[in-house]
Each structure stands twice: as structure tokens, then as C-alpha cells.
VOPAGU-2260 file (C-alpha; in pm, 1 decimal, decimal comma):
REM VOPAGU-2260
SITE   aa  ch    i         X         Y         Z
SITE  MET   A    0    6577,2    7070,0    -559,3
SITE  ASP   A    1    6793,3    6773,5    -646,5
SITE  VAL   A    2    7162,3    6839,3    -572,0
SITE  SER   A    3    7276,0    6734,4    -921,3
SITE  THR   A    4    7022,0    6971,8   -1076,4
SITE  PHE   A    5    7147,2    7249,2    -850,4
SITE  TYR   A    6    7507,2    7193,9    -954,3
SITE  ALA   A    7    7414,6    7180,0   -1324,0
SITE  LEU   A    8    7234,6    7513,7   -1299,5
SITE  PHE   A    9    7498,6    7659,4   -1070,8
SITE  SER   A   10    7788,3    7568,7   -1296,1
SITE  ALA   A   11    7612,6    7698,0   -1609,0
SITE  THR   A   12    7528,1    8022,7   -1429,7
SITE  CYS   A   13    7886,4    8071,2   -1313,5
SITE  PHE   A   14    8022,5    8011,2   -1663,7
SITE  THR   A   15    7769,9    8265,7   -1790,7
SITE  LEU   A   16    7898,8    8513,6   -1532,3
SITE  VAL   A   17    8253,8    8447,9   -1653,8
SITE  GLY   A   18    8143,0    8532,0   -2008,6
SITE  LEU   A   19    7961,5    8845,3   -1894,3
SITE  TRP   A   20    8270,7    8957,7   -1702,1
SITE  TRP   A   21    8483,9    8904,4   -2014,6
SITE  ASN   A   22    8244,7    9131,7   -2205,3
SITE  VAL   A   23    8267,8    9400,1   -1937,4
SITE  VAL   A   24    8647,2    9382,4   -1934,7
SITE  GLN   A   25    8660,7    9392,3   -2313,9
SITE  GLY   A   26    8487,9    9729,9   -2299,5
SITE  HIS   A   27    8747,2    9859,2   -2050,2
SITE  GLN   A   28    9086,1    9770,1   -2193,9
SITE  GLU   A   29    9245,7   10035,8   -1971,7
SITE  TRP   A   30    9188,1    9806,3   -1673,9
SITE  LEU   A   31    9438,4    9561,4   -1820,2
SITE  ARG   A   32    9716,2    9818,5   -1861,2
SITE  THR   A   33    9782,6    9862,7   -1489,8
SITE  PRO   A   34    9915,0    9560,9   -1296,4
SITE  ALA   A   35    9702,6    9637,5    -986,1
SITE  LEU   A   36    9380,9    9667,5   -1186,7
SITE  ARG   A   37    9468,6    9361,7   -1394,1
SITE  ARG   A   38    9504,0    9161,2   -1071,6
SITE  ILE   A   39    9163,1    9278,0    -947,6
SITE  VAL   A   40    9001,4    9199,2   -1282,9
SITE  GLY   A   41    9162,4    8854,5   -1271,6
SITE  GLY   A   42    9047,8    8801,8    -914,5
SITE  ILE   A   43    8689,2    8878,0   -1011,7
SITE  TYR   A   44    8725,3    8638,5   -1304,5
SITE  LEU   A   45    8841,8    8364,3   -1066,9
SITE  SER   A   46    8553,9    8434,6    -827,3
SITE  PHE   A   47    8319,2    8299,3   -1095,9
SITE  LEU   A   48    8546,0    8053,0   -1278,0
SITE  LEU   A   49    8656,0    7847,9    -976,0
SITE  PRO   A   50    8300,8    7787,4    -846,4
SITE  ALA   A   51    8195,7    7694,9   -1202,4
SITE  VAL   A   52    8469,6    7432,3   -1220,6
SITE  MET   A   53    8378,7    7300,7    -875,2
SITE  GLY   A   54    8020,3    7270,6    -993,8
SITE  LEU   A   55    8136,3    7059,2   -1287,9
SITE  PHE   A   56    8327,8    6825,3   -1058,5
SITE  ALA   A   57    8024,7    6797,5    -830,7
SITE  GLN   A   58    7824,7    6678,5   -1130,2
SITE  VAL   A   59    8092,3    6427,2   -1227,5
SITE  GLY   A   60    8139,5    6294,2    -874,6
SITE  GLY   A   61    7798,7    6356,0    -730,8
SITE  VAL   A   62    7663,9    6155,2    -444,3
SITE  ARG   A   63    7778,8    5818,8    -582,8
SITE  THR   A   64    8150,2    5905,2    -610,3
SITE  PRO   A   65    8208,9    6173,5    -346,8
SITE  GLU   A   66    8586,4    6135,3    -358,9
SITE  ILE   A   67    8593,1    6310,5    -697,8
SITE  TRP   A   68    8412,3    6624,8    -591,8
SITE  ARG   A   69    8573,1    6630,2    -246,5
SITE  ALA   A   70    8927,5    6612,6    -385,4
SITE  SER   A   71    8859,1    6867,1    -658,7
SITE  PHE   A   72    8682,3    7106,9    -420,3
SITE  THR   A   73    8974,1    7085,9    -178,9
SITE  VAL   A   74    9238,4    7152,2    -445,2
SITE  ILE   A   75    9040,0    7429,9    -615,0
SITE  ALA   A   76    8955,2    7591,1    -279,7
SITE  VAL   A   77    9323,3    7595,5    -183,3
SITE  VAL   A   78    9406,0    7759,9    -518,1
SITE  GLY   A   79    9122,7    8011,2    -469,4
SITE  CYS   A   80    9227,0    8092,6    -113,6
SITE  ALA   A   81    9593,0    8135,2    -209,9
SITE  SER   A   82    9500,5    8358,3    -504,8
SITE  THR   A   83    9269,6    8566,9    -289,4
SITE  LEU   A   84    9527,3    8607,1     -12,9
SITE  ARG   A   85    9783,0    8709,9    -272,5
SITE  LEU   A   86    9541,7    8975,9    -400,1
SITE  LEU   A   87    9490,3    9094,2     -43,2
SITE  ALA   A   88    9866,2    9125,0       3,7
SITE  TYR   A   89    9891,7    9339,1    -310,0
SITE  GLY   A   90    9590,6    9541,0    -199,2
SITE  ALA   A   91    9749,7    9617,5     136,0
SITE  ARG   A   92   10017,3    9812,7     -51,2
SITE  ASP   A   93    9770,1   10019,8    -252,2
SITE  ARG   A   94    9531,6   10254,9     -67,6
SITE  ALA   A   95    9281,2   10247,4    -355,3
SITE  LEU   A   96    9233,6    9872,8    -307,3
SITE  VAL   A   97    9161,9    9877,0      66,9
SITE  ARG   A   98    8783,8    9888,1      19,1
SITE  LEU   A   99    8795,6    9567,1    -181,7
SITE  ALA   A  100    8963,6    9384,5     105,7
SITE  LEU   A  101    8648,3    9292,0     299,3
SITE  PRO   A  102    8480,1    9081,5      27,0
SITE  GLN   A  103    8817,9    8930,3     -61,0
SITE  LEU   A  104    8887,2    8837,9     300,8
SITE  ALA   A  105    8540,0    8686,1     332,6
SITE  ALA   A  106    8598,3    8488,8      10,5
SITE  ALA   A  107    8926,1    8352,6     148,2
SITE  GLY   A  108    8734,8    8235,5     455,2
SITE  VAL   A  109    8470,0    8065,8     241,3
SITE  TYR   A  110    8740,5    7893,2      36,2
SITE  ILE   A  111    8887,3    7760,0     361,3
SITE  LEU   A  112    8546,0    7626,1     466,4
SITE  ILE   A  113    8500,8    7457,8     127,4
SITE  ALA   A  114    8838,6    7288,0     168,4
SITE  VAL   A  115    8738,8    7177,5     519,8
SITE  VAL   A  116    8417,0    7021,4     385,8
SITE  GLY   A  117    8623,2    6843,8     120,9
SITE  ILE   A  118    8871,8    6712,0     375,7
SITE  ALA   A  119    8633,3    6640,7     664,9
SITE  PRO   A  120    8286,9    6593,0     512,5
SITE  SER   A  121    8141,0    6454,1     834,4
SITE  LEU   A  122    8142,7    6807,8     979,2
SITE  ALA   A  123    7850,4    6896,5     750,2
SITE  GLY   A  124    7637,2    6646,6     942,0
SITE  SER   A  125    7671,7    6869,2    1249,3
SITE  PHE   A  126    7448,9    7114,9    1065,1
SITE  GLY   A  127    7205,8    6851,5     939,2
SITE  LEU   A  128    7344,0    6867,9     585,4
SITE  ARG   A  129    7503,7    6623,6     349,8
SITE  PRO   A  130    7857,9    6734,1     261,8
SITE  ILE   A  131    7766,4    6812,6     -99,9
SITE  GLN   A  132    7478,7    7031,7      26,7
SITE  ALA   A  133    7708,3    7220,4     264,3
SITE  ALA   A  134    7948,8    7275,9     -24,3
SITE  ALA   A  135    7661,4    7405,5    -239,6
SITE  ILE   A  136    7572,7    7663,0      24,6
SITE  LEU   A  137    7934,8    7772,0      53,6
SITE  LEU   A  138    7971,7    7799,8    -323,0
SITE  SER   A  139    7658,4    8012,8    -335,0
SITE  LEU   A  140    7811,4    8242,2     -72,8
SITE  LEU   A  141    8130,3    8259,0    -276,1
SITE  VAL   A  142    7943,0    8371,3    -588,1
SITE  LEU   A  143    7746,6    8622,1    -381,5
SITE  LEU   A  144    8075,7    8766,3    -257,2
SITE  GLY   A  145    8196,8    8776,2    -617,7
SITE  HIS   A  146    7891,2    8981,5    -708,7
SITE  GLY   A  147    7969,8    9217,7    -421,6
SITE  LEU   A  148    8324,2    9252,5    -545,8
SITE  VAL   A  149    8199,9    9331,2    -896,7
SITE  TRP   A  150    7959,2    9590,0    -759,1
SITE  ARG   A  151    8227,8    9764,0    -554,6
SITE  PHE   A  152    8472,6    9759,4    -843,6
SITE  MET   A  153    8217,0    9884,0   -1097,8
SITE  ALA   A  154    8113,1   10159,0    -853,0
SITE  GLY   A  155    8471,6   10281,3    -866,4
SITE  GLU   A  156    8622,7   10132,5    -553,9
SITE  GLY   A  157    8968,3   10000,4    -620,5
SITE  ARG   A  158    9009,7   10211,0    -933,0
SITE  PRO   A  159    9219,1   10527,4    -904,3
SITE  GLY   A  160    9037,8   10851,8    -971,3
SITE  THR   A  161    8684,5   10706,7    -970,1
SITE  ALA   A  162    8590,6   10704,6    -603,8
SITE  ASP   A  163    8672,3   10880,5    -282,2
SITE  GLU   A  164    8993,6   10773,1    -120,2
SITE  PRO   A  165    8921,7   10509,8     143,7
SITE  ARG   A  166    8936,0   10612,1     506,1
SITE  LEU   A  167    9180,3   10406,8     706,0
């Protein structure tokens, strides 16, 4: 598949996931009343929105103007990593959120790798990939982790009174 086609489909899919998440949240207004739940809901929102925006910049920059996508991926990945680490810090204070920590920690790691590819694109060549291909793989992993986070949250993890208390 052509990389620009991938990013077009990827970005559209991520924006669709953002819209679907909005619909889910709209049906559960109680999630927005508690600061801890509101943060988790917002974190899930960002797990689809940030990759969607990166996908747009990849289409704008593409292979011909890599500086555009590399700079935007780096900045957006730093924002994503900082937001995710902030959610992890809040989650460390709340026992109900501990089970959500693993996908969030993995997402923070993927954001770091995306920023590294943006800053040092030649590292992708070590794996036989063009930098924009390596970024595509990492973004796919990020969305996969977002899906895992949605699954855990919808199954009751991270929501008081809906799942067993996590074992520490």
C-alpha cells in the first residue's frame, strides 16, 4: 500500500473513532461528572485524536516534505506523552485506575518512539524502513493501545463500582 493512501485511510479512521467515542460518552454523561473519570474519557479521546492529526500532517508533508510531518509528529508525540504521563500520575492516586496503567504506560512509550523517529529519522533505516513507514507502524500500535484502553474502560476497569478492585 502506498504510504499516502495509508495515512489518508488511517486519519479518516481515527477521526471516525473520535466521533464514535463522542457518541459513547454522550450516552454516559455520568462519566463527565467525576474528575477522575473525565480525565480517563479525555485520555481515550486523545488516543484517537492525536494519531488522526498526525495522519493529516503526514499527508500534508508526505515523502516530498518530510520536515512537516517530522516536526508535527515530534510536537504531537511530546504532547501525547505528557498527557499520558499526567493521567498515569493521577491514576497512581486512585486504586480503581491502576488496571488502566499498563496500556497508558505502553502508549507513553510509543509516543516517545514516535518523537524519536521525528527527531532522528535515520534510525528507521536500521529496521529497513523509511521513517514515515516506521511512524505508520508506531501510530498503528498507538491506536491499538487506544482500543485496548477503551475495552478495559468499557468492561468496567477504572470505573468505581463496576469491576473488582485491582490487586496490587
